[in-house]
Backbone bond lengths (Angstrom), bond angles and torsions (degrees), N, CA, C in turn:
res aa  C-N    CA-C-N  psi(-1)  N-CA   C-N-CA  omega(-1)  CA-C   N-CA-C  phi
1 W - - - 1.460 - - 1.534 109.48 -
2 C 1.331 115.64 133.24 1.457 122.05 171.13 1.526 106.40 -120.51
3 L 1.319 117.07 120.84 1.461 121.96 -173.71 1.522 110.44 -118.45
4 R 1.332 115.29 143.76 1.459 121.27 175.57 1.517 108.79 -151.96
5 Q 1.322 116.27 138.48 1.462 120.94 176.80 1.515 108.91 -115.53
6 D 1.337 117.11 131.14 1.461 119.93 -179.72 1.523 110.76 -90.19
7 D 1.330 115.54 177.95 1.461 120.86 -174.96 1.525 113.13 -67.69
8 D 1.322 117.50 -18.74 1.462 121.40 179.51 1.526 112.77 -88.98
9 G 1.328 116.93 0.37 1.456 120.10 179.19 1.511 114.39 91.01
10 N 1.341 118.09 4.26 1.461 120.49 177.83 1.522 109.79 -78.31
11 L 1.306 116.26 140.63 1.458 121.88 178.88 1.522 109.18 -103.40
12 H 1.327 116.76 117.12 1.452 122.23 177.90 1.527 108.06 -103.60
13 Y 1.322 116.29 136.47 1.453 117.54 178.14 1.518 110.93 -145.61
14 R 1.313 114.12 154.27 1.454 121.70 177.72 1.516 108.43 -128.29
15 V 1.312 115.87 132.43 1.457 121.88 177.13 1.515 108.07 -105.71
16 L 1.310 116.39 123.52 1.455 121.24 178.45 1.517 109.29 -98.69
17 N 1.311 116.99 139.33 1.457 121.93 -178.07 1.515 111.10 -62.07
18 I 1.333 116.53 127.45 1.460 122.61 177.39 1.522 107.81 -108.85
19 P 1.341 118.84 107.04 1.460 120.17 -173.76 1.511 114.83 -70.34
20 N 1.338 118.58 -23.85 1.462 121.37 -175.65 1.520 109.63 -103.22
21 A 1.303 117.29 103.52 1.468 121.35 -175.77 1.518 112.42 -73.01
22 D 1.352 118.37 -10.82 1.453 120.33 -178.73 1.522 112.34 -80.45
23 L 1.343 116.59 -12.55 1.447 119.72 -179.22 1.523 110.06 -75.89
24 P 1.357 116.71 155.66 1.467 119.60 179.99 1.512 111.70 -75.99
25 C 1.322 116.54 59.38 1.449 122.17 -177.72 1.516 107.25 -153.36
26 P 1.337 119.87 141.78 1.464 120.69 -176.59 1.511 112.97 -61.91
27 N 1.318 117.06 139.16 1.458 122.63 178.47 1.523 108.40 -113.67
28 F 1.321 116.31 108.17 1.448 120.57 -177.37 1.524 112.28 -99.12
29 G 1.325 116.70 -20.32 1.455 119.61 -176.71 1.512 111.19 73.43
30 G 1.323 115.84 171.11 1.456 119.67 177.69 1.510 111.85 79.38
31 S 1.316 115.13 -170.78 1.453 120.76 -177.19 1.518 110.20 -93.79
32 Q 1.344 115.09 -176.33 1.447 119.39 -179.82 1.523 109.96 -60.97
33 T 1.310 115.10 141.35 1.458 120.59 -178.72 1.516 108.79 -133.17
34 E 1.319 117.71 126.98 1.456 120.89 178.59 1.514 108.87 -109.01
35 C 1.325 116.88 132.62 1.452 121.35 -173.14 1.521 109.74 -136.18
36 R 1.325 115.60 173.86 1.456 120.14 -179.71 1.520 110.03 -149.19
37 S 1.322 115.69 144.18 1.461 119.49 168.98 1.517 107.82 -113.96
38 R 1.304 117.22 135.81 1.453 122.43 -177.03 1.524 109.54 -88.30
39 K 1.334 115.86 119.50 1.463 121.78 178.25 1.522 112.33 54.76
40 R 1.336 116.82 28.52 1.457 122.80 178.42 1.525 112.31 61.97
41 R 1.338 118.58 22.24 1.462 120.27 -177.75 1.523 110.97 -120.14
42 R 1.339 118.02 -62.32 1.456 120.75 -173.19 1.527 109.04 -101.42
43 L 1.311 117.44 124.56 1.453 122.27 -179.20 1.519 110.12 -87.48
44 E 1.336 117.22 128.45 1.450 122.33 -179.72 1.528 108.47 -109.89
45 V 1.314 117.03 84.80 1.452 121.31 -177.93 1.518 108.95 -134.40
46 A 1.322 114.96 161.86 1.462 120.02 -179.47 1.519 109.89 -101.86
47 P 1.329 119.26 145.23 1.463 121.98 175.61 1.523 108.95 -64.31
48 P 1.360 119.45 155.81 1.470 124.98 9.48 1.524 114.04 -93.56
49 L 1.339 117.80 3.84 1.457 119.57 -175.47 1.521 113.43 -81.77
50 A 1.316 117.70 -19.08 1.459 120.97 -169.09 1.521 112.80 -55.12
51 E 1.321 117.37 -50.04 1.461 120.31 -174.21 1.522 111.83 -63.92
52 K 1.339 117.30 -46.41 1.460 120.55 -178.86 1.523 110.88 -68.69
53 N 1.337 117.10 -41.61 1.460 120.15 178.71 1.522 111.20 -61.14
54 E 1.325 115.95 -44.57 1.461 119.60 -178.79 1.522 110.54 -63.94
55 E 1.314 116.96 -39.56 1.467 120.80 178.83 1.526 111.04 -60.38
56 L 1.337 116.21 -45.56 1.459 120.41 -178.96 1.521 111.73 -67.35
57 L 1.333 116.62 -42.98 1.456 120.03 -179.38 1.526 111.59 -66.66
58 R 1.316 116.46 -41.07 1.460 119.74 179.23 1.531 110.99 -63.73
59 D 1.321 116.38 -36.99 1.459 120.09 177.75 1.524 110.63 -68.94
60 Y 1.325 117.37 -46.45 1.467 122.07 -175.64 1.526 111.39 -65.39
61 F 1.335 116.69 -42.77 1.462 120.83 -179.93 1.533 112.63 -91.52
62 Q 1.315 117.41 2.86 1.463 123.18 179.47 1.531 111.02 50.11
63 L 1.324 114.92 52.26 1.457 120.38 -176.59 1.522 112.73 -72.34
64 G 1.323 117.04 -9.15 1.452 119.70 175.35 1.524 113.18 -75.59
65 V 1.324 116.80 -12.84 1.465 121.34 177.84 1.523 108.81 -81.11
66 D 1.321 117.25 125.22 1.464 122.72 -179.19 1.525 109.14 -78.84
67 L 1.320 115.51 85.62 1.458 120.77 -174.54 1.528 112.04 -66.47
68 E 1.326 116.49 -34.62 1.464 119.83 -179.17 1.528 111.21 -61.40
69 S 1.325 116.34 -43.11 1.466 120.05 178.72 1.525 111.41 -66.44
70 L 1.340 116.30 -38.40 1.459 119.89 178.39 1.521 110.77 -63.82
71 Y 1.337 116.81 -45.65 1.465 120.52 178.34 1.529 110.51 -57.98
72 T 1.329 116.42 -43.59 1.461 120.85 -179.42 1.523 111.20 -59.52
73 E 1.330 116.46 -44.79 1.458 120.78 179.99 1.524 111.23 -67.99
74 W 1.323 117.61 -43.06 1.461 120.40 -179.75 1.523 111.69 -64.95
75 C 1.322 117.34 -37.40 1.467 120.65 176.06 1.528 110.66 -64.13
76 R 1.313 116.26 -34.50 1.464 120.63 -179.34 1.521 111.73 -67.77
77 V 1.334 117.04 -39.16 1.466 120.01 -172.47 1.517 113.66 -95.22
78 D 1.343 117.87 -12.19 1.461 118.55 -172.27 1.528 112.14 -140.86
79 P 1.332 118.69 113.63 1.465 121.76 179.53 1.526 113.23 -62.63
80 T 1.328 117.25 -35.62 1.461 120.16 179.25 1.516 110.79 -63.72
81 F 1.312 116.76 -43.76 1.461 119.66 177.39 1.520 110.31 -65.50
82 R 1.324 117.17 -39.50 1.462 121.03 -179.03 1.529 110.75 -60.14
83 A 1.323 117.54 -36.87 1.461 121.02 179.46 1.520 112.39 -73.00
84 T 1.326 116.11 -20.45 1.467 121.65 -177.05 1.515 112.90 -94.24
85 A 1.302 117.55 -35.31 1.466 122.53 -168.29 1.517 113.59 -60.74
86 S 1.331 117.57 -32.31 1.461 120.18 -173.45 1.521 112.97 -64.13
87 Y 1.339 118.08 -31.23 1.460 119.58 -179.07 1.535 112.99 -110.33
88 L 1.315 117.57 6.90 1.468 120.70 175.13 1.532 109.89 -133.35
89 P 1.327 118.13 60.16 1.469 119.87 -179.76 1.525 111.55 -79.24
90 G 1.309 116.08 153.14 1.460 120.41 168.26 1.506 117.12 75.79
91 I 1.333 119.26 19.27 1.466 120.23 178.37 1.526 109.37 -78.26
92 R 1.317 116.03 119.99 1.461 121.95 -178.56 1.524 110.94 -116.61
93 V 1.313 115.06 153.46 1.459 121.80 173.31 1.521 107.67 -92.30
94 L 1.319 117.10 123.74 1.460 121.10 179.37 1.526 110.49 -72.70
95 R 1.313 115.74 148.45 1.470 120.86 174.64 1.533 107.40 -97.29
96 Q 1.322 115.67 89.13 1.452 121.67 -171.95 1.526 111.91 -85.14
97 E 1.326 114.54 163.01 1.465 120.90 176.64 1.526 108.07 -69.54
98 P 1.336 119.49 129.53 1.463 121.63 -170.50 1.523 115.41 -57.58
99 L 1.333 118.68 -46.40 1.459 119.99 -176.15 1.520 111.16 -65.52
100 E 1.318 117.04 -46.14 1.462 119.91 179.98 1.528 110.70 -62.49
101 A 1.324 116.93 -42.43 1.461 120.07 178.99 1.524 110.71 -62.38
102 L 1.322 117.00 -43.86 1.461 121.24 -179.47 1.521 111.01 -59.79
103 M 1.319 117.42 -49.60 1.459 120.47 -178.30 1.527 111.35 -66.60
104 A 1.323 117.49 -37.85 1.463 120.74 179.07 1.525 110.63 -63.05
105 F 1.324 116.94 -41.11 1.458 119.16 -179.10 1.523 111.98 -75.61
106 I 1.321 118.38 -27.85 1.465 119.74 170.93 1.526 109.55 -62.77
107 C 1.322 116.21 -38.68 1.468 121.10 178.57 1.524 112.49 -72.41
108 S 1.326 117.98 -15.08 1.465 121.04 -173.67 1.523 113.43 -78.60
109 S 1.322 118.09 -11.76 1.456 121.14 -176.65 1.523 111.36 -59.96
110 N 1.349 117.40 126.02 1.464 122.69 -179.15 1.519 111.55 48.67
111 N 1.299 116.86 49.33 1.460 120.62 -171.95 1.515 109.55 -141.75
112 N 1.343 116.44 172.44 1.458 120.81 175.65 1.520 109.63 -122.97
113 I 1.325 115.79 168.37 1.461 120.88 -170.60 1.523 112.10 -60.25
114 T 1.329 117.18 -41.34 1.463 120.10 -178.20 1.523 111.21 -61.02
115 R 1.322 117.01 -46.13 1.462 120.74 -178.83 1.522 111.56 -70.57
116 I 1.330 116.73 -37.12 1.467 119.46 177.67 1.524 110.16 -61.40
117 S 1.327 116.47 -46.37 1.471 120.79 179.22 1.516 110.77 -60.24
118 S 1.330 116.10 -40.55 1.462 120.28 178.96 1.525 111.26 -63.81
119 M 1.314 117.44 -40.26 1.463 120.82 179.57 1.523 111.47 -66.13
120 V 1.326 117.11 -42.08 1.465 120.03 178.26 1.521 110.12 -62.15
121 E 1.329 116.36 -42.09 1.463 119.74 178.60 1.525 110.99 -63.83
122 K 1.330 117.08 -38.92 1.464 120.43 178.42 1.529 111.22 -64.75
123 L 1.321 117.34 -39.50 1.465 119.48 176.70 1.522 110.71 -58.79
124 C 1.330 115.84 -40.94 1.470 120.09 -179.74 1.522 111.51 -66.34
125 T 1.330 116.81 -48.63 1.468 119.62 -175.47 1.524 112.12 -73.03
126 M 1.336 117.82 -30.22 1.460 120.71 -178.30 1.526 112.57 -81.09
127 Y 1.347 117.08 -35.28 1.463 119.43 -172.29 1.523 114.80 -129.66
128 G 1.318 117.71 -13.05 1.455 120.12 -179.44 1.518 112.50 -80.42
129 T 1.315 116.51 166.88 1.459 123.34 178.96 1.526 109.45 -92.15
130 K 1.336 116.50 132.28 1.462 119.59 178.23 1.527 108.95 -67.12
131 I 1.326 116.39 128.90 1.462 120.35 -177.18 1.519 113.22 -114.90
132 F 1.334 117.14 -13.83 1.464 118.69 178.89 1.517 109.24 -162.50
133 E 1.334 115.06 142.84 1.458 120.45 173.55 1.517 108.19 -142.79
134 G 1.299 116.19 126.34 1.457 121.53 -179.22 1.509 109.65 -159.12
135 K 1.321 115.81 -162.00 1.461 119.44 -178.01 1.531 111.73 -65.10
136 E 1.337 116.25 -22.16 1.465 119.74 177.59 1.521 112.21 -76.30
137 G 1.337 117.34 -13.71 1.447 121.76 -177.89 1.513 111.42 117.17
138 S 1.319 116.18 -168.62 1.463 122.02 179.94 1.523 109.89 -98.59
139 F 1.331 115.61 139.17 1.457 121.57 179.29 1.529 108.70 -121.84
140 Y 1.342 115.18 139.01 1.455 121.18 -177.47 1.526 109.94 -124.07
141 A 1.323 115.43 143.41 1.464 119.76 172.10 1.523 108.87 -72.58
142 F 1.318 116.49 152.27 1.454 118.35 173.73 1.524 107.72 -65.86
143 P 1.338 118.14 135.98 1.472 120.09 -175.21 1.520 112.72 -65.83
144 T 1.308 114.70 152.71 1.460 120.83 174.13 1.522 109.28 -76.79
145 A 1.321 116.25 167.29 1.459 119.91 177.04 1.526 110.63 -60.04
146 S 1.324 117.35 -38.40 1.465 120.96 179.54 1.522 111.26 -64.16
147 Q 1.319 117.24 -38.85 1.461 120.33 179.15 1.522 111.83 -66.67
148 M 1.329 117.40 -28.58 1.469 121.19 178.04 1.522 111.98 -91.82
149 N 1.319 116.96 4.45 1.458 121.66 -179.33 1.521 111.41 -109.46
150 Q 1.316 116.41 27.02 1.459 120.89 179.01 1.530 110.37 -82.08
151 E 1.315 114.97 161.83 1.460 120.12 177.15 1.528 109.89 -65.41
152 G 1.318 116.26 134.32 1.456 121.11 176.78 1.513 115.39 86.52
153 V 1.333 118.20 3.02 1.465 120.81 -178.11 1.526 111.29 -61.33
154 E 1.328 117.10 -45.69 1.463 119.44 -177.42 1.523 111.57 -59.60
155 V 1.322 116.94 -44.35 1.465 120.67 -179.75 1.524 110.73 -62.71
156 K 1.318 116.73 -45.40 1.466 120.47 -178.77 1.523 111.78 -65.26
157 L 1.325 116.77 -36.85 1.461 119.31 178.74 1.526 110.96 -69.42
158 R 1.312 117.54 -36.55 1.465 119.63 175.64 1.527 110.18 -63.05
159 E 1.313 116.02 -41.44 1.465 119.80 178.03 1.523 111.36 -65.02
160 A 1.338 116.29 -26.60 1.466 121.21 -179.56 1.527 112.47 -86.78
161 G 1.339 117.41 3.20 1.456 120.39 174.57 1.512 115.93 97.58
162 F 1.328 118.00 15.15 1.463 120.19 -179.75 1.526 112.72 -79.94
163 G 1.332 117.82 -17.43 1.451 120.74 -179.24 1.518 112.14 61.43
164 Y 1.345 115.57 -142.97 1.469 120.20 -177.89 1.525 112.56 -63.82
165 R 1.321 117.26 -18.86 1.471 120.61 -179.99 1.530 111.74 -66.14
166 A 1.329 117.28 -22.96 1.465 121.18 179.98 1.529 110.81 -57.73
167 K 1.324 115.75 -40.88 1.468 120.35 179.48 1.523 110.81 -62.58
168 Y 1.327 116.63 -40.04 1.461 120.48 -177.92 1.523 112.04 -72.98
169 V 1.327 116.96 -39.51 1.465 120.16 177.88 1.523 110.10 -60.94
170 H 1.333 115.75 -49.46 1.460 119.50 -179.05 1.528 111.23 -67.15
171 G 1.336 116.66 -40.88 1.461 119.92 -179.42 1.518 112.59 -63.91
172 T 1.326 116.17 -41.43 1.463 119.86 177.97 1.517 111.00 -68.01
173 A 1.333 116.73 -39.74 1.466 120.12 177.40 1.527 110.76 -60.59
174 K 1.319 116.35 -37.64 1.464 120.65 179.28 1.529 110.75 -64.74
175 V 1.330 116.63 -44.94 1.468 120.43 179.28 1.522 110.57 -63.79
176 L 1.331 116.61 -46.07 1.460 120.53 -178.54 1.523 111.47 -63.91
177 S 1.320 116.95 -36.73 1.466 120.23 178.24 1.521 110.82 -62.04
178 S 1.318 116.18 -38.43 1.467 119.94 -179.36 1.527 112.09 -71.27
179 R 1.327 117.13 -24.89 1.467 120.81 -177.99 1.524 113.00 -93.47
180 G 1.316 117.01 -11.24 1.457 120.27 177.82 1.518 112.37 91.37
181 P 1.338 117.26 158.11 1.468 121.75 -173.72 1.522 114.64 -68.75
182 L 1.323 118.27 -15.17 1.464 120.14 -176.80 1.529 113.09 -91.50
183 W 1.338 117.30 -12.34 1.461 118.76 -174.13 1.524 112.43 -64.15
184 L 1.330 117.32 -51.68 1.464 120.03 -176.93 1.531 112.20 -62.52
185 P 1.344 120.10 -49.56 1.467 119.23 176.96 1.528 113.08 -60.95
186 S 1.340 116.84 -27.03 1.469 119.08 -178.96 1.524 112.18 -65.45
187 L 1.330 117.16 -19.85 1.461 120.23 178.84 1.522 111.98 -67.59
188 R 1.328 116.98 -14.19 1.467 118.96 174.23 1.529 111.07 -61.53
189 G 1.307 116.28 -27.46 1.458 120.10 -179.35 1.513 114.02 -92.96
190 A 1.336 117.30 -2.78 1.466 120.98 -179.81 1.525 110.37 -89.09
191 P 1.335 117.99 155.38 1.469 120.25 173.34 1.527 110.32 -59.91
192 Y 1.320 116.09 153.59 1.466 121.07 -177.43 1.525 112.38 -54.07
193 T 1.325 117.86 -49.81 1.459 120.03 -176.20 1.524 111.83 -62.39
194 E 1.330 117.37 -35.88 1.463 120.86 179.60 1.518 110.88 -71.62
195 A 1.323 117.56 -43.77 1.465 120.97 178.09 1.524 110.08 -61.49
196 H 1.319 116.72 -42.67 1.466 121.57 179.69 1.524 110.53 -62.48
197 R 1.311 116.86 -44.11 1.467 121.10 -179.89 1.521 111.59 -62.49
198 Q 1.331 116.73 -44.80 1.458 119.80 -178.09 1.527 111.76 -68.36
199 L 1.311 117.77 -36.10 1.460 120.13 177.29 1.523 111.25 -63.51
200 M 1.326 116.92 -37.04 1.463 120.25 -177.85 1.525 112.74 -70.84
201 E 1.315 117.99 -7.44 1.461 121.05 174.23 1.526 111.74 -81.82
202 L 1.333 117.37 -10.62 1.464 121.47 -178.62 1.525 110.62 -83.48
203 P 1.335 118.43 147.82 1.462 121.66 178.74 1.528 111.94 -58.53
204 G 1.331 116.09 131.96 1.454 120.48 176.11 1.508 115.41 79.75
205 V 1.326 117.77 7.35 1.466 120.87 -177.71 1.526 109.50 -110.89
206 G 1.335 115.39 109.88 1.450 121.54 173.71 1.515 110.57 -100.51
207 A 1.328 115.67 -167.21 1.465 120.58 -175.66 1.522 112.29 -61.57
208 K 1.343 117.00 -43.72 1.464 119.34 -176.49 1.518 111.45 -68.44
209 V 1.325 117.65 -46.69 1.465 120.60 179.45 1.523 110.04 -60.98
210 A 1.329 116.69 -42.14 1.469 119.91 178.67 1.521 110.82 -60.71
211 D 1.329 117.13 -41.05 1.463 120.05 178.85 1.524 111.56 -67.86
212 C 1.322 117.33 -38.00 1.468 120.43 177.34 1.524 110.84 -60.24
213 V 1.315 116.55 -45.10 1.463 120.74 -179.85 1.526 110.27 -67.78
214 C 1.330 116.45 -41.50 1.470 119.97 177.92 1.524 110.96 -58.45
215 L 1.326 116.38 -46.22 1.465 120.76 -176.20 1.517 112.20 -71.20
216 M 1.311 117.44 -44.90 1.457 121.38 -167.43 1.524 114.60 -98.28
217 A 1.331 117.25 -5.61 1.461 118.23 -179.06 1.522 114.29 -140.53
218 L 1.323 117.74 -17.61 1.469 119.99 -172.81 1.527 113.39 -117.25
219 D 1.316 117.58 18.41 1.478 122.32 173.54 1.519 113.52 63.87
220 K 1.325 117.73 28.50 1.468 120.97 178.34 1.529 108.64 -102.75
221 S 1.332 116.00 81.28 1.466 120.79 -174.13 1.523 112.81 -67.06
222 E 1.328 117.61 -14.30 1.460 120.98 178.73 1.523 113.00 -87.24
223 A 1.334 117.95 -7.02 1.461 121.42 -179.65 1.525 109.95 -69.14
224 V 1.330 116.77 134.59 1.464 121.93 -178.55 1.527 109.04 -125.08
225 P 1.327 118.66 96.08 1.460 120.81 176.20 1.528 109.99 -66.52
226 V 1.316 117.08 132.66 1.461 121.53 -178.00 1.522 109.11 -114.06
227 D 1.337 115.50 108.86 1.457 120.83 173.27 1.522 107.77 -116.09
228 V 1.335 117.06 -166.82 1.460 120.16 -175.37 1.520 111.93 -62.14
229 H 1.345 117.52 -34.83 1.464 120.46 -179.45 1.527 110.94 -69.79
230 V 1.318 116.72 -43.96 1.464 120.66 -179.86 1.525 110.33 -68.41
231 W 1.330 116.72 -40.11 1.463 120.22 177.02 1.521 110.86 -60.86
232 R 1.350 116.95 -45.98 1.462 120.59 179.86 1.532 110.64 -61.78
233 M 1.319 116.60 -43.50 1.458 121.85 179.70 1.532 110.69 -64.66
234 A 1.334 116.22 -42.83 1.463 120.37 -178.59 1.521 111.66 -65.07
235 T 1.333 116.74 -42.52 1.464 119.49 -178.44 1.521 111.98 -73.47
236 Q 1.308 117.79 -27.22 1.464 121.02 179.58 1.525 112.17 -76.47
237 H 1.342 116.39 -40.06 1.462 119.73 -171.16 1.532 114.55 -108.74
238 Y 1.334 117.77 -24.25 1.460 118.71 -169.65 1.525 114.49 -126.69
239 L 1.320 117.70 -43.82 1.467 121.54 -171.16 1.527 110.36 -129.20
240 P 1.333 118.26 69.40 1.469 120.96 -174.65 1.523 113.93 -62.42
241 H 1.317 118.27 -22.22 1.464 120.10 -178.51 1.527 112.52 -68.98
242 L 1.340 117.52 -9.85 1.467 120.59 179.00 1.531 112.78 -93.90
243 R 1.330 117.97 1.14 1.466 120.78 -174.42 1.520 113.30 -62.69
244 S 1.304 116.90 -30.89 1.464 119.98 -175.23 1.523 113.20 -76.79
245 L 1.315 117.86 -8.33 1.465 120.62 -177.42 1.522 111.21 -69.83
246 K 1.316 116.31 133.58 1.462 121.22 172.09 1.525 110.51 -98.30
247 N 1.310 115.80 -34.40 1.456 121.92 172.88 1.523 108.53 -118.30
248 L 1.299 115.96 138.93 1.461 121.27 -176.08 1.525 109.49 -89.70
249 S 1.315 116.55 112.04 1.460 120.35 178.92 1.518 110.00 -71.76
250 A 1.321 115.94 162.25 1.461 120.34 177.82 1.525 110.56 -61.25
251 V 1.336 116.41 -34.37 1.466 120.65 179.31 1.522 110.55 -66.84
252 A 1.342 116.90 -45.32 1.463 120.74 179.93 1.524 110.96 -67.42
253 Y 1.324 116.53 -38.22 1.468 120.51 177.33 1.525 110.12 -58.22
254 K 1.316 116.00 -46.74 1.469 120.37 179.83 1.526 110.84 -66.49
255 E 1.327 117.06 -35.95 1.465 120.14 179.65 1.528 110.97 -61.71
256 I 1.320 116.82 -42.08 1.461 120.29 178.83 1.524 110.41 -64.71
257 G 1.328 116.50 -46.97 1.458 119.88 179.17 1.519 112.28 -61.01
258 D 1.329 116.15 -43.49 1.466 120.18 -179.97 1.524 111.38 -64.55
259 H 1.339 116.16 -36.39 1.470 119.15 178.55 1.523 110.55 -62.99
260 F 1.317 117.26 -44.51 1.464 120.52 178.48 1.525 110.82 -64.19
261 R 1.322 116.62 -40.36 1.471 119.43 -179.88 1.530 111.36 -66.05
262 E 1.325 116.60 -38.36 1.460 119.71 178.74 1.529 111.14 -68.28
263 R 1.329 116.32 -37.85 1.466 120.26 -175.91 1.524 112.34 -79.62
264 F 1.337 117.10 -41.61 1.462 120.44 -170.87 1.525 113.94 -107.92
265 G 1.323 118.02 -6.98 1.451 120.05 174.84 1.514 114.34 83.84
266 C 1.327 115.92 -157.81 1.465 121.18 -171.12 1.525 112.90 -70.86
267 Y 1.334 118.51 -11.24 1.460 121.23 173.94 1.528 110.54 -107.95
268 A 1.314 116.40 33.82 1.463 121.21 -178.41 1.521 112.19 -58.11
269 G 1.329 116.66 -36.23 1.459 119.99 179.40 1.517 112.61 -63.64
270 W 1.322 117.11 -33.78 1.464 121.30 176.61 1.524 110.24 -69.26
271 A 1.330 117.48 -44.18 1.465 120.71 177.84 1.523 110.33 -61.84
272 Q 1.322 116.10 -41.84 1.459 120.41 177.64 1.513 111.25 -59.72
273 S 1.332 117.94 -36.47 1.461 121.58 -179.40 1.524 111.43 -63.49
274 V 1.326 116.82 -37.77 1.463 120.58 177.46 1.524 110.34 -67.36
275 L 1.323 116.99 -47.46 1.459 121.06 -179.84 1.521 111.18 -66.07
276 F 1.327 116.69 -37.10 1.466 121.65 176.31 1.520 110.41 -60.19
277 T 1.325 116.82 -46.38 1.460 121.10 -179.59 1.518 110.85 -61.74
278 S 1.320 116.32 -40.39 1.460 120.84 178.65 1.521 111.37 -62.33
279 D 1.327 116.83 -47.40 1.460 120.60 179.92 1.518 111.04 -65.68
280 L 1.328 116.68 -40.17 1.459 120.72 -179.50 1.517 110.89 -62.94
281 R 1.329 117.21 -41.88 1.464 120.96 179.07 1.522 111.04 -63.10
282 R 1.320 116.61 -47.15 1.466 119.98 -179.36 1.515 110.84 -63.14
283 H 1.332 116.14 -43.60 1.460 119.54 -176.86 1.523 111.24 -70.08
284 T 1.329 117.54 -35.56 1.461 121.02 178.93 1.520 110.73 -65.17
285 K 1.336 116.62 -42.24 1.462 120.15 178.72 1.524 111.24 -65.22
286 A 1.323 116.72 -39.00 1.456 120.67 -177.76 1.520 112.86 -75.98
287 N 1.322 116.58 -21.93 1.472 121.03 -176.22 1.516 110.57 -131.89
288 S 1.316 116.98 47.62 1.462 120.99 -174.48 1.519 112.60 -64.51
289 H 1.341 117.61 -17.78 1.457 120.32 -179.39 1.518 112.41 -86.78
290 R 1.335 117.20 -7.29 1.456 120.27 -177.06 1.515 111.03 -97.77
291 C 1.317 115.22 149.12 1.467 120.61 176.93 1.521 108.55 -84.40
292 E 1.326 116.71 137.33 1.463 121.12 -176.00 1.512 112.38 -58.70
293 D 1.356 117.15 -33.64 1.457 117.56 -175.00 1.526 112.51 -79.60
294 S 1.352 118.21 5.20 1.452 119.87 175.35 1.521 111.62 -77.92
295 E 1.334 116.78 -11.13 1.456 121.08 179.93 1.524 109.73 -115.44
296 E 1.302 115.50 111.00 1.466 119.78 178.02 1.512 107.96 -137.38
297 L 1.301 116.65 114.80 1.455 121.50 178.97 1.518 108.71 -83.81
298 K 1.315 115.99 121.40 1.460 120.11 -178.30 1.524 109.79 -79.22
299 V 1.328 115.35 130.40 1.458 121.41 177.84 1.518 108.13 -106.35
300 A 1.312 116.74 115.19 1.460 120.65 -179.34 1.515 109.83 -71.88
301 S 1.307 116.03 143.68 1.466 120.42 179.26 1.513 110.25 -86.77
């Protein structure tokens, strides 16, 4: 899949033929197909791919969630959200593949988006299975836990620029390999608190990473990841008594999450994503000369 969204909100995508249906990637058959969805609502595609493509896109973008109704309710209960919603419409939480999301967020520690993306791509090219090669280039599936649990993985990842994260990627892959490929996806059916607790038992996974995976891959819409942007937003608008904190204690972390859940309900993580984007945009414009990874709020265990 190659996805692109234009300035008018149209979603353009291309499906490349995957000859091996056994790979963890959809196999549609046929030649390359380019399609479009209008305003992320009506899919304009030709059969026989239309039904399967729409199913996958609706799942990935969680189009079954009535975002308009959620925005209306959040605007009603929260003045800060009401001031933000008018210029940030349509922000959705993607329903990502659990293993890829987990490894990406392990790589996100003290990092920036460009480097995180590069690390994820390196994991694919170094250990993933090639699934397509054409004029667009070579495409690789995200590696399985077993593929990342080979001898020498940690050393090779350090050489590839992963730093201390190499130990966590390999260590988590080792644990996941021992538990089998169904364990991580099975957390989608567990209660939020239980899924969060079990994720934090994995190497390199703290409270924030666990919440990111819960929200973006495990169907836990109430999960509220708290990073420096969310902490700043929370202390400015909701919990001013936390402003003096230099390190975020586990108690304070939970207090922020609970406040969002009480205010915004079972989709608190989605509301947080809108407010996070707003704060990130303002802060990026005000500090365009600074590197994003210079700000890391430490969360005490």
